[in-house]
N, C-alpha and C positions, 0 to 999 in steps of 0.2 A: 806487458812484452815487449821485448824491443824487436824491432825487424832486422833479420840478418842478411848480410850481403848472397846473394844465391851462389850455391856450390855448383861447379860443372865438373866435377871430377867423375872417374868412373864409377867410384862407389855409390852414387846416386843415378847412375844410369846402367852400367852393365849388370852390376850385381844385380839390382831389382829386376831386369831381364831375365836374367839365370834364374832366379828365384821363382818367378813367375812360370818360367817353361817348367820347372820342378813342379810346382801346385799343378799345372796342367796335365801332367804326366800322373799324377795322383788322382785329377778327376776322372782321366781316361780309365785308370784301374777301378774304380769305384763304380761308373756308369756302364762299364763291361762286366761288372760282377767277376774280375779279377781274370776274365780270358783275353783282355787285349782287345779283341778282335768283333767279338758279338756285343754291340752297342744296344743297349736298351732292349733286353730281352722280352721283358712285359710291358713294353711300352705301347701307346695308344696310335692313332693316325688321324686324328680330328684336324690338325691344320694340313695336313696332306689332301683331304676329302675337300676341305675349305677352299684350299689352293685350286683344286681341279675345277670346284664349283665357279671361280673368278675366270679361270681360263674358258671357261665355257660361255661366258658371259651372264652370269646370274650368281646373285648372293644366295640364293638356296641351294641345298646341296642337292646331289645328283639321286642320291637312293629317296625311293618313295615309300613313304610311311605304309603300313599294312591297312589294308582296308577296313578290316575288323576295327582297326584303331580309330579310323575317321567315324566310324557309325557309332561310337561311344558317345553319349550326352555329355560324358564330363571324362577326355581322355587323360586328364591331368590328375585323376585319383587312381592311386597307387591299386588299392583294392579292383577297381574298374577292370584295369588293363592286366591283371595277375597272368593271364595264360597268353596274352598276346605278344609275340616279339617287337621291339621299339628299340630307337637308338637311345641310350642312356645319356642324360645330360644334354639333349639335342632340345631346341626350341621348336613347338609345333604349333604352327600358326597358318591357318587357311589350307590345310591340307599338303603343307610342305614343312621340311625340315631346316631349321637354320642353327647357327652356333650364336648363342651369346657372347662366347670369348671375343677378344678385340681381335681385329682382323688384321693387325700389321705385321704380325709374323707369318701369316698365310699369304699375304701380297708378296713379302719377301721370297717366300718358298714358291709362289707362282710365277716371279721373275726368273727364278732359277732353273724351274721345270719347263719354263717357255724356251731355256737355252740348251739346256742338257736332256730333257725329256723324260727326266725321272726325279721322283719326290721321296722324302725320308720321313720317317716314324716321327713323333713327338719328342722322343728320346735324343735326336740330334738336334733339336730346338733348344732341348735341356741344356745338353753339353756347350755348343754355342753360345748361348745366353751366360750359362755360368762362367764361361771363358771371358764375356765382355764386361761382365759385371768384376771379375777379378782383375782385368786389365785396367778398368776406369777407376776402381776403387785404389790400386797402385800408383794409377796415376796421379789420383787426388793427395794422396799421402804424400806424395814425392813434392808437390809442387807446394803442398802445406809446409812441408819440411824444409824446402828452399826458400820460403819466403819468411819462416819466423824462427826455425828451429835447428838450422843446420850446425850450430855449435855443439848440440849433443851428440853423444855417441853414436857411430851410424848402426851399431848393433840394435838399437832402440827401432831404428826405421824397418830393417830386415824384419826383426821380430814382429812389428807392427802389419808387414805386409802378409807375413805368413797367417798371421792371427785373422785378418780382415778375409783372406781366401779361405781359411778353414773351419770359420767359425760355424756353430751349429746352425742352420740346418742345411748349409749347403750341400756337404758331403751325403747328408742322410738322403736329401732331395734327387741327389744323383744316382742313389740307389734306386727310387722309385721309377721317376724319368717318364711322367703321364702327362696328359695334357693341361692338368692343373699347375703342375710344376713348371712345365714350360711356359703357361702365361705369366705365372708369378715371375719368374727367373727373367724372362724375356722384358718386363714390364721394369724390373729392377735395374738391368743392365742399360736401358735406354735412360731410366731417371737419373742413374750415377753417370754416365756418358754426358748428358746434359748439364750436369752439374759440374763435370770437369771443365767444361768450356765456359761455364758461367761462374766460375770460382772466383776470378779475379774483378768481375764487376760486383759479385755478392760479396767481396771484402773490402772495396772501396779503392781499386786500383784504377787508372784509367780505362773506359771500355774499349773494347774492339769491335767495329761491326761484324767482321766474320764469326768471331766467337760468339757474339751474342745471336746472330742469327742461327749459327749450328746450335747453339743450348736451346733456342727457342723451337728449332725443328724437330730434335731430340724431344724434348719435353712433350711437344706436341704428338708425336708418335708413342711416347710412353704412356699419355693417357688414352689413345686408341689401342693400346694394347693390354692396359690396366687401369680402369677407372677408379680404384680405389686410390690410386696414386695423385690424384688430382689434388688433394688438400695441401699437400707439401709441395706441391708445384706451385699452386696458387700463391703460397706463402713466400718464395723463394721469387716469382716471376713479381710479385707487388714490390718485394723490397728492393729488386734491380730496377724498376721502373721508378720507384721515388728515390734511389741513388741518383739515377739520370737525370731526374728533374730538379733536384736540390743539390747538386755537386757544387761545390764553390767554383770548381778551377775550369768550369767546361768552356771551351776555346769560343764556341760560338753558338747561336742558337740554330745555325743550319746543322752544327755538328750533333747536337743534342738530337734534333728531327731524324737526323740519319741514323743515328743510333737507336731511336725508339723504332722506328719504322723497321730496322734489321731485327729487332727482338719481339715487335708485336705481329708482323705480317706472318711469319711461319707458322706459329702457333695457332693464328686466326684462321688460316688456311686449313690446317689440319683438322681443327675442330670443326669447322664447316664442312668438311668432307665426312667427318664421322657422324654428324647430324643429318647429312644427305644419305649416306649410307643406311643409317637407321630409318630413316623416311620412306625409302625405297621397299623395306623390308617389312617395315609394320605401320606404316602411316603417320610416324612420328618422329622428329628429330632425336626427341628425349626418351625414345623406347629401345631399349636396348635386349629385349626378350627373354629377360630372366624369367618372369612371370610365366612364361608358356613353357617354361622347361620340364622336361620329364625325369623327374627324380624318383629315388627309391625310399624316401623317408616319407614315413606315416606321420599324419597328425600336422603337417606344414602345407600350408596353403600359400603358395609364391604370390598369389594374386593379391593378398594383404599386406599390408606394409608391416603390422605388427606382429605379423606371423615371421616376418625375415628379421626385422630390427625391432628390438622389444628392451624396455629398460629392465626386465625382470631377468635379463642373461647377463646384466652387468657384472655383478658380483662375482657368478661363477667363473665369465671368460676373465677378468682381472686376476682370478687367483691362478687360474691354467696358465695364463701367457707368464705371470711372475715367477708362482711358486709351485705349480704340479710337480711332484716328485720324480724321479727317477729311479726305475726299477733295477735292485742290484743283486747280482747273482756270483756264486763262487765258480762257474764255469765261463769259459770264453764265449762271448765278448763282455762278460762281467756286468754290462749294463744294458738296458734298453728302455726305450719310450713307453709309457702307457697312457691308456685314456684319459682324458680330462675328467675332472671331477663336475659330474652330473647333478649331484644331489645337494651341493654346498650351499647352506642357507636356505634350503627348500622351502622353509618357513616364511622367508622373506622374497626370494628370488623366484620361486615356482618354475623352477629350470626344468623341472622334468616334463614338462608338456611343450614338445616340439622343440626341444633343444636336442642338437646332436653335437656328441663329444668324442672328437678322434683323439689321435696320438698328439701328445705335446707335451715338452719338457719345458719346466718353468725357467724365464729367461735367467731370473738371479741364481739359480742353480746351475744351469749349462753354460752360461757365460758372464759369470762374475766380476770380470774386468769392465762391465760397462757402469760398473760404482764408479769408476773414476771421472765419469760426467759428473758426479757429485763436486767435484773441485770447481768445474765452470759455473754450474749453479752457486757453489759459495761466494765465485768471483762477481756473480752477477747481483746477487743479494747486497754483497758487501758495497757494490757500487750504487745500488738502489738507494741504500740506508744513508750513506753517505754524499750523496748526490746535492749539490747546490741548488738545481732546477727541480720544478715538482716532479715526483718521483715516477709517475706514470708516463712522462717523456724519457726518462733516463735511456731506456733499450733504443727507442727509435731515435734519440739524438745522434746515436753512432751512426745514423743512415748518413747524416750530412758531415760526417767526420772525414778530414783529409788525410788523416793516418790509418792504413788498413789494419785490422784488428783481429786476431787468431780468436780471441774469446768471443767477439761477435759471432764470428763463422761458425763456431761450434756451439754457441747457444742457438742461433737459427737452426742449424743439423738437428739440434735436440728437440727444438721445438715441432719442427718439419716431422721429427719422427712420431712425436705423440699426435701429432694432427692426423698422421695415417693410422695409428692404433686406436683412437677414439672410436671411430666407426666400428671397428671390428669387436669392441666391448658390447656393442648391442645387438650383434650378429648372430644368427640362430646356429651357427656351425661355429666350432672351435676346431682349428686345423694348424698342424704345425707349418705348413708351406707359408700361411698367412703372415707369420714372424718375418718373412722376408720383406714385407711389406714397409715394416718400419726399423726392423733391427740394424741394417746396413748404414742408415743415416746415424742411429744411436751410436754403434759400434764406432764410427769415424770420430763422432763428436767426443766419446769415451777416450779414444786413443790421444787426440788433442789434448785432452784433460790432464791423462797420464804424461804427455812431454811436458805441458804446460806445469805442472805440480813439479816434476823433477827439476825443470829448468829454475824454478824458483828457490830450490832448496838445495841444489846441487852444489853449493859453495860450502854447505856444512856436511862434513863427509859422512856422520853419521847418517842424517836425514836423507841425503840422496842417495845413500847405499840401501837404506829401508824402502825408499819408494821403488828404486829400480827393481829390488828382490822382489817387492809386493807384485808389481806389474809382471815381471817375469813369471812369477808362480802361478797368477792368476791367469795370464796369457797361455803358458803351458797346460795348465789342466783344462782350460776350455778347448784348446786343440785336441789333446787326447780323447778327452769326455766325445767330442763331436767326432772323431775318427772311428772310435769303438760304437758310438750309436748309430753309425752309417751300416757299420758289417750287420747289426742286428736288423737296423731298418723296420717298417713298419709289418712286414711279412716274413721275416728271416730268409731272404731273397739268397743270401750267400750259402746259407747253410741247404736250401732246398734246390737251388739251380746250379752251385758250383760246390757240391758236399767234397770232394776231394781235397780242394783247396781250404775249405774250412776247417776240416780234420787236421790239416798239415798246421794251419795257425793254430787250432786248439792245443797241438802237441808242443809247438814252438813255444807259447805263452802260458802254459802249464793249466790249460783247462781242462 
């Protein structure tokens, strides 16, 4: 891929900004269930109560557990506490409630509350996080476009920004807007923000200390929000460190040390603070409190690793995340997510024991445009097969390359996506929201793949038209399906909470 001269025209500034604004309006419509004013009508308030705990100087929540709960020999048993009120999904430890969710969003909220004196529901965190993820995804695409692809039709950039903003399950999660969605989306927003500032260093451009520091800080905050993102962050972090150490045109040892310090210190401080936070709560820097959580699922013992992460869940999770079907109906909104398959390969996987299957739409069915990442894989395989150096070194040899390479960036994002996906394949819960842990990275990599494929064949009229049409159709299908699935949601919220609007939409679309 040849590097194009960066474009500074309005088409890559004002146009994307207007598009992001319009997408933000769509987000507001979904999270308010079409009312525009009443945000997150079914939301939770977990981050607010954690923020209140921080403002009172304690990591423990103010709400005291029911004394009957503390008298139980095993309060973590669903059957034992059946008639006792308790805080769902809170961690009970030594007579106090804690939250296992990453504390970073609550810290931001606590800062807001200390100034303005009031807090918000988790739905506001969902909305802000979705906007943040949209903004930095768009900025990432624009930077990638300017570096390598600004000789392509600008319409491809606009379509890609709309696609990354409306890809399932972002609108679907806006409909739900609970603590679970808030934690996942906040982590994704911080991951993408850090990736934006780290992109030049990751690609092989000369590193800038301020951008390195911001990327490191944001990734540290992302881990403090959503620990499951640590795999991809470790990958990106390691690659950038290797680039800084092996770059052939490094000006001096002093500059290298400055860049390394700017990049390593912020995330190190964040990880130390997270460990300290865990230590003062549970006596161990590595204890998150998840095994002390009060859940509603019977047959699951969170204190046992194999009850939470088990290879018996692998096949069912792989099928559900990739191929679980979508329910189709002749009435509006025509499509709806359904529970993941629990009994798939039960004779081998034994998923019926302790496996929780929630609503999920198979990625290849809901977002087929991700198949364009296959072109990046093909390019990488071709490079490996025809490499003059040992094949195992081919990928990593690009780390010391003086020529920034979009293929390397896409492949790295794809590997980062898989790195985040793999633990989920062994997890005892299969859920739609977890898709956001890995899909945004893969979606950006797939978009790069679509651009690269079109760039390669645009000189051949029929081939260029075919590729562009295929990308447009798969992107359009993914967007429309995502918007319809979000209206049905996981509990038909539009139909139950705004029936007048739902009826009008049904008549409008012939449902």
